[in-house]
C-alpha positions in Angstrom: 21.5 19.4 10.3 21.9 17.3 7.1 23.4 13.9 7.9 26.9 13.3 6.4 26.7 11.1 3.3 28.7 7.9 3.4 29.6 5.6 0.5 28.0 2.2 0.0 30.5 -0.4 1.5 32.7 -1.8 -1.3 32.4 -5.4 -0.1 28.6 -5.3 -0.2 28.5 -3.4 -3.5 30.8 -6.0 -5.0 28.5 -8.8 -3.9 25.5 -7.3 -5.5 27.4 -6.8 -8.8 28.6 -10.4 -8.8 25.2 -11.9 -7.9 23.0 -9.6 -10.0 21.9 -12.3 -12.4 21.0 -14.8 -9.7 19.2 -12.2 -7.6 17.1 -11.2 -10.6 16.3 -14.8 -11.5 15.1 -15.5 -7.9 12.9 -12.4 -8.0 11.4 -13.7 -11.2 10.6 -17.0 -9.4 8.9 -15.1 -6.6 6.8 -13.0 -9.1 5.7 -16.1 -11.0 3.7 -17.4 -8.1 0.1 -16.0 -8.5 -0.4 -15.1 -4.8 -3.7 -13.3 -5.3 -5.1 -13.1 -1.8 -8.6 -11.9 -2.8 -9.4 -15.1 -4.8 -10.1 -18.4 -3.2 -8.9 -20.3 -6.3 -5.4 -19.0 -5.4 -5.4 -20.3 -1.8 -2.9 -23.0 -2.6 -0.7 -20.5 -4.4 -0.7 -18.4 -1.2 0.6 -21.3 0.8 3.2 -22.1 -1.9 4.4 -18.5 -1.9 4.8 -18.5 1.9 6.7 -21.7 1.7 9.0 -20.3 -1.1 9.8 -17.2 0.9 10.5 -19.1 4.1 12.8 -21.4 2.1 14.8 -18.5 0.7 15.3 -17.1 4.2 16.6 -20.4 5.5 18.9 -20.8 2.5 21.2 -18.0 3.7 21.0 -18.5 7.5 17.8 -17.0 8.9 15.3 -19.1 10.8 11.8 -19.0 9.3 8.5 -20.2 10.6 5.1 -20.1 8.9 2.1 -19.2 11.1 -1.4 -20.2 10.1 -4.2 -17.7 10.5 -7.9 -17.9 9.7 -6.9 -16.5 6.4 -3.5 -16.7 4.6 -0.2 -17.7 6.3 2.2 -15.2 7.9 6.0 -15.8 7.5 8.3 -14.8 10.3 12.1 -14.9 9.7 14.6 -14.2 12.5 18.3 -13.6 13.0 19.2 -12.6 16.6 22.9 -13.2 16.9 24.1 -9.6 16.9 23.8 -9.5 20.7 21.7 -7.7 23.3 23.4 -4.3 22.8 22.6 -4.3 19.0 19.3 -2.8 17.9 16.5 -5.1 16.8 14.8 -4.2 13.6 11.3 -5.5 12.6 11.0 -5.6 8.8 7.5 -5.8 7.4 6.3 -6.6 3.9 3.6 -8.6 2.1 3.7 -11.4 -0.4 0.1 -11.2 -1.6 -0.8 -9.3 -4.7 -3.9 -7.7 -6.3 -6.1 -9.5 -8.9 -4.8 -9.0 -12.4 -8.1 -8.2 -14.3 -8.6 -6.9 -16.9 -6.2 -9.3 -18.5 -6.6 -7.9 -22.0 -4.9 -4.6 -20.8 -1.6 -6.4 -19.9 1.1 -6.1 -22.6 2.8 -9.3 -21.3 1.3 -12.0 -19.0 1.0 -10.7 -15.4 2.8 -13.6 -13.8 5.6 -13.9 -16.4 8.2 -11.2 -15.5 9.2 -9.2 -18.6 11.8 -6.4 -18.9 11.0 -3.4 -21.2 12.8 -0.1 -21.2 14.6 -0.7 -17.9 11.3 -1.7 -16.1 10.4 -5.1 -14.8 6.7 -5.8 -15.5 4.7 -8.3 -13.4 2.0 -8.3 -10.8 3.7 -7.7 -7.5 6.9 -6.3 -9.0 6.5 -3.1 -7.0 3.6 -3.9 -4.6 5.2 -5.5 -2.7 7.1 -8.6 -3.7 9.9 -6.6 -5.4 10.4 -4.2 -2.6 10.2 -6.9 0.1 12.8 -8.9 -1.9 15.2 -5.9 -1.9 15.4 -6.3 1.9 15.7 -10.1 1.7 18.7 -9.9 -0.6 20.3 -7.0 1.3 20.2 -9.3 4.4 21.6 -12.1 2.4 24.5 -10.0 1.2 25.5 -8.9 4.7 25.4 -12.5 5.9 27.2 -14.0 3.0 30.0 -11.4 2.9 30.5 -10.9 6.6 29.0 -13.9 8.2 26.8 -11.8 10.5 24.4 -8.9 10.6 25.2 -5.7 12.5 21.6 -5.8 13.9 19.1 -8.3 15.2 16.4 -8.8 12.6 12.8 -10.0 12.6 11.1 -10.3 9.2 7.3 -10.3 9.1 5.6 -11.0 5.7 1.9 -11.3 5.6 -0.4 -12.6 2.9 -3.5 -10.4 3.4 -2.4 -6.8 3.0 -4.3 -6.4 -0.3 -7.5 -7.6 1.4 -7.3 -5.4 4.5 -4.9 -7.3 6.8 -7.8 -8.7 8.7 -5.7 -11.2 10.8 -2.5 -9.2 11.2 -3.5 -6.9 14.1 -4.5 -10.0 16.2 -1.2 -11.7 15.3 0.8 -8.6 16.4 -1.1 -8.3 19.7 -0.6 -12.1 20.4 3.1 -12.1 19.5 4.4 -8.9 21.1 7.5 -10.6 22.5 8.4 -12.2 19.2 8.0 -8.9 17.3 9.3 -6.4 19.9 11.8 -4.1 18.2 13.6 -0.8 18.4 12.3 0.2 15.0 10.1 -1.0 12.2 11.2 -0.7 8.6 8.8 -0.9 5.6 9.3 -0.6 1.8 5.8 -0.6 0.3 5.7 2.9 -1.2 7.1 5.1 -3.9 9.8 7.7 -4.3 8.6 11.1 -5.2 10.3 11.2 -8.6 12.9 9.3 -10.6 16.3 9.7 -8.9 14.8 11.4 -5.9 14.8 9.1 -2.8 12.0 9.7 -0.3 11.0 9.0 3.3 7.3 8.9 4.1 5.9 11.0 6.9 2.2 10.1 6.6 -0.3 7.6 5.3 -4.0 7.9 4.8 -6.3 5.5 6.5 -9.2 3.7 4.9 -12.9 2.8 5.4 -14.3 0.6 2.7 -18.0 0.0 2.0 -20.5 -1.8 -0.2 -23.9 -0.2 -0.8 -26.7 -2.5 -1.9 -30.0 -1.1 -3.2 -32.9 -3.5 -3.9 -36.2 -2.7 -5.6 -38.6 -5.0 -7.4 -38.3 -8.8 -7.0 -36.8 -9.1 -10.5 -35.7 -7.0 -13.5 -38.8 -5.4 -15.2 -39.6 -4.1 -18.6 -38.6 -0.5 -18.6 -41.5 0.5 -20.9 -44.2 -1.3 -19.0 -43.0 -0.4 -15.5 -40.6 2.6 -15.8 -42.0 5.7 -14.2 -44.2 3.7 -11.8 -41.6 1.6 -10.0 -38.5 3.2 -8.3 -35.4 2.3 -10.2 -32.6 1.0 -7.9 -29.9 2.2 -10.2 -31.3 5.7 -10.2 -31.8 5.5 -6.4 -28.2 4.5 -6.0 -27.0 7.3 -8.3 -29.0 9.8 -6.2 -27.4 8.5 -3.0 -23.9 8.8 -4.4 -24.6 12.3 -5.7 -25.1 13.4 -2.1 -21.6 12.5 -1.0 -20.0 15.8 -2.0 -21.0 19.4 -2.0 -20.3 21.9 -4.9 -16.8 22.7 -3.5 -15.6 19.1 -3.5 -16.0 18.6 0.2 -17.4 15.3 1.6 -21.0 16.2 2.6 -21.4 13.5 5.3 -22.3 15.1 8.6 -19.4 15.0 11.1 -16.9 13.7 8.5 -14.3 16.5 9.2 -14.8 16.7 12.9 -11.5 14.9 13.8 -9.4 16.1 10.8 -6.0 17.6 11.8 -4.9 20.6 9.9 -1.3 20.5 8.6 0.9 23.4 9.9 2.2 26.1 7.6 5.8 24.6 7.7 4.5 21.3 6.3 2.4 22.9 3.6 5.3 25.2 2.5 7.6 22.1 2.3 5.1 20.6 -0.2 5.3 23.6 -2.5 9.1 23.2 -2.7 8.8 19.7 -4.2 9.4 19.3 -8.0 5.7 18.8 -8.8 3.7 19.9 -11.8 -0.1 19.7 -12.1 0.4 19.5 -15.9 2.7 16.5 -15.6 0.4 14.8 -13.1 -2.6 15.2 -15.4 -0.6 13.8 -18.3 0.6 10.9 -16.2 -3.0 10.0 -15.2 -4.5 10.6 -18.6 -7.2 12.8 -17.0 -8.6 15.7 -19.0 -8.7 17.8 -15.8 -7.9 17.7 -12.1 -10.5 18.2 -9.4 -11.1 17.8 -5.7 -11.6 19.9 -2.5 -11.3 23.6 -3.1 -8.5 25.5 -1.3 -5.9 22.8 -1.5 -3.2 21.9 -4.0 -3.1 18.5 -5.7 -0.5 17.1 -3.3 -2.3 18.4 -0.3 -5.5 16.7 -1.5 -3.7 13.4 -1.8 -1.6 13.5 1.4 -3.5 15.6 3.9 -7.2 15.6 3.1 -9.8 12.9 3.4 -11.8 11.6 0.5 -14.9 9.6 -0.5 -14.7 7.8 -3.8 -16.8 5.4 -5.8 -14.6 2.3 -6.7 -17.2 0.2 -8.6 -20.8 0.2 -9.8 -23.0 -2.7 -10.9 -26.6 -2.7 -12.0 -28.8 -3.8 -14.9 -27.8 -4.9 -18.3 -24.2 -4.0 -19.3 -23.7 -6.3 -22.3 -23.4 -5.4 -26.0 -26.4 -3.7 -27.6 -29.7 -2.8 -25.9 -31.9 -4.5 -23.4 -34.6 -2.3 -21.9 -34.8 -3.3 -18.3 -35.5 -1.7 -15.0 -33.0 -3.4 -12.8 -34.0 -5.0 -9.5 -30.7 -4.4 -7.8 -27.8 -1.9 -7.8 -24.5 -2.0 -6.0 -21.6 0.4 -5.4 -18.2 -0.1 -3.7 -17.1 3.1 -2.0 -13.8 3.9 -0.2 -13.1 6.8 2.2 -9.4 7.7 2.6 -8.8 9.1 6.1 -6.3 11.4 7.7 -5.3 11.9 11.4 -7.3 11.8 13.7 -10.2 10.2 11.8 -11.2 6.7 13.0 -12.5 4.2 10.5 -15.2 2.8 12.9 -16.6 6.3 13.5 -16.5 7.1 9.8 -18.4 3.8 9.2 -21.2 4.9 11.5 -21.4 8.4 9.9 -21.3 7.0 6.4 -24.1 4.4 7.1 -26.2 7.1 8.8 -25.8 9.4 5.8 -26.8 6.7 3.3 -29.9 5.7 5.3 -30.9 9.4 5.6 -30.7 10.2 1.9 -32.1 6.9 0.6 -35.3 7.4 -1.4 -38.5 5.6 -0.6 -39.4 2.6 -2.7 -36.1 0.7 -2.4 -34.3 -1.2 0.4 -30.8 0.0 1.1 -28.1 -1.7 3.1 -24.5 -0.7 3.9 -21.7 -3.2 4.6 -18.5 -2.0 6.2 -15.9 -4.3 4.6 -12.6 -3.2 6.2 -10.6 -0.2 7.3 -7.4 1.0 8.7 -6.2 4.0 10.7 -4.2 6.9 9.3 -0.6 7.6 10.4 1.7 10.5 10.6 5.1 10.9 12.3 7.8 13.5 13.0 10.9 12.2 11.3 13.5 13.0 14.0 16.1 10.8 15.6 18.8 8.2 14.8 16.5 5.9 12.8 15.6 8.6 10.3 19.2 10.0 10.2 20.4 6.5 9.3 17.8 6.3 6.5 18.8 9.7 5.1 22.5 8.6 5.0 21.7 5.3 3.4 19.5 6.7 0.7 21.9 9.5 -0.1 24.7 6.9 -0.4 22.8 4.8 -2.9 21.2 7.5 -4.9 23.8 10.2 -4.6 21.0 12.7 -3.6 19.6 13.8 -0.2 16.1 12.3 0.3 12.9 14.4 0.5 10.1 14.0 3.0 6.8 13.1 1.4 3.3 11.9 2.2 1.3 9.0 0.7 -2.3 8.9 -0.3 -2.6 5.2 0.1 -3.0 3.0 3.2 -0.8 0.5 5.0 -3.1 -0.6 7.9 -0.4 -2.4 9.9 1.6 0.8 10.4 -1.0 2.1 12.9 -1.0 -1.3 14.6 2.8 -1.3 15.0 2.7 2.1 16.5 -0.2 1.3 18.9 0.9 -2.2 20.0 4.7 -2.2 19.8 5.1 1.5 20.5 8.1 1.8 18.3 9.0 4.3 15.5 8.3 3.3 11.9 10.4 4.1 8.9 8.8 4.0 5.4 11.3 4.2 2.6 10.0 2.9 -0.7 11.6 2.3 -4.1 8.6 2.5 -6.4 7.9 5.4 -8.8 4.8 7.4 -9.8 3.0 5.7 -12.6 4.2 2.2 -11.7 0.6 0.8 -12.2 0.3 -0.8 -8.8 -3.2 -2.4 -8.6 -3.5 -1.9 -12.4 -2.4 -3.7 -15.6 1.2 -3.5 -16.5 2.5 -3.1 -13.0 6.3 -2.5 -13.0 9.3 -1.6 -10.9 12.4 0.3 -12.1 15.4 -2.0 -12.3 17.6 0.9 -11.5 15.6 1.5 -8.3 15.8 -2.2 -7.5 19.6 -2.1 -7.9 20.1 1.0 -5.8 17.5 -0.1 -3.3 19.6 -3.2 -2.5 22.5 -1.0 -1.7 20.4 1.5 0.3 18.9 -1.2 2.5 22.3 -2.9 3.2 23.8 0.5 4.0 20.8 1.3 6.3 21.3 -1.9 8.3 25.0 -1.3 8.5 24.5 2.3 9.7 21.9 1.3 12.3 24.3 -1.3 13.7 27.1 1.2 14.0 25.0 3.7 16.0 24.7 1.5 19.1 
């Protein structure tokens, strides 16, 4: 049954209209803080960003505490005055962002928010500061207009999502009572298309590796030694070439043993989405699409595992020529995983494969850097009905159910430790350049997202 659409409450809608300029100004402040979790030179910025966010929560009536970790701080905000009969919602987001390089590909400075053609450009604008701030301002609107929330709310914002959330799982396990909730809500994803709100039903997991190949003690003259000494760059290329077979399948022994097949109903639902390979190819700038044979593009992204080279480094890469036989070569490789693959098991299989195919004459090591489990859910029940109503009210269109090729490691931790349903409703768009230069968020989506989230919390409070 399709949930009945309800209008966005007029008092809340009016608040967002009156406060639009201030809300945007505060978002710009948030985005100007260079909270790059991967770079130690930004450690002080990470602390400053956590402090800034906690201060904003306190300014409109939430309590906020900052928890130190072995890495970057975790911010926890609370409002628990709705009473024991009201549902408790755990809101998750992250305030850390990706590195900005290459800088020369940014049209405007990455930490100076700039509006062009209805898009707000800045690092973190969509991943995930902008989407997290949609929730922060929705909560503010409800508290400012009505003096209370219809739900009990716990906000959890971490600073290490972009580097694997190494400390978050331990934090969740150590603070179960603090984080216990009836539902988890996350906005760190994209809508399927402009004007088409979406609810996520699946996320791929991740296993991330570094392969190091070492040969001679130093770089050698390629004329004097080439052909007699094994070249680490060529050895690495041979190793990487064994990762796939001729049909695009990952050729690591045992890689597919735990892969769940999607049922026919789910695969048919994908075919009904407004998707075009031609448009997708144009959006990516790729000359052709590829991947595992027997699956559509969306199936490859949402329901099938992958093994991809993310970076290569070896030898001389400067201008002009330098004829060297490099002493070392390195590759970064990520495997995206699907239910029921386990990143630790994939790490063992990946390492064994590399060791097995490595040529003689070089030393090869594999480092497992980090990983996260895949997630999939059946979207049935009051939580998802409320989300459908809220999105339909804000966007004037019923949402679609989609998958996501990326990873949010904490989703699996919430499901495993807190044993509560997770709702993923994002407000990004395809082509938003998350993790790339010129990252942006649609200002129309930001505006409608405010209303959707406020309506969601309103609706959840009324269903008790």
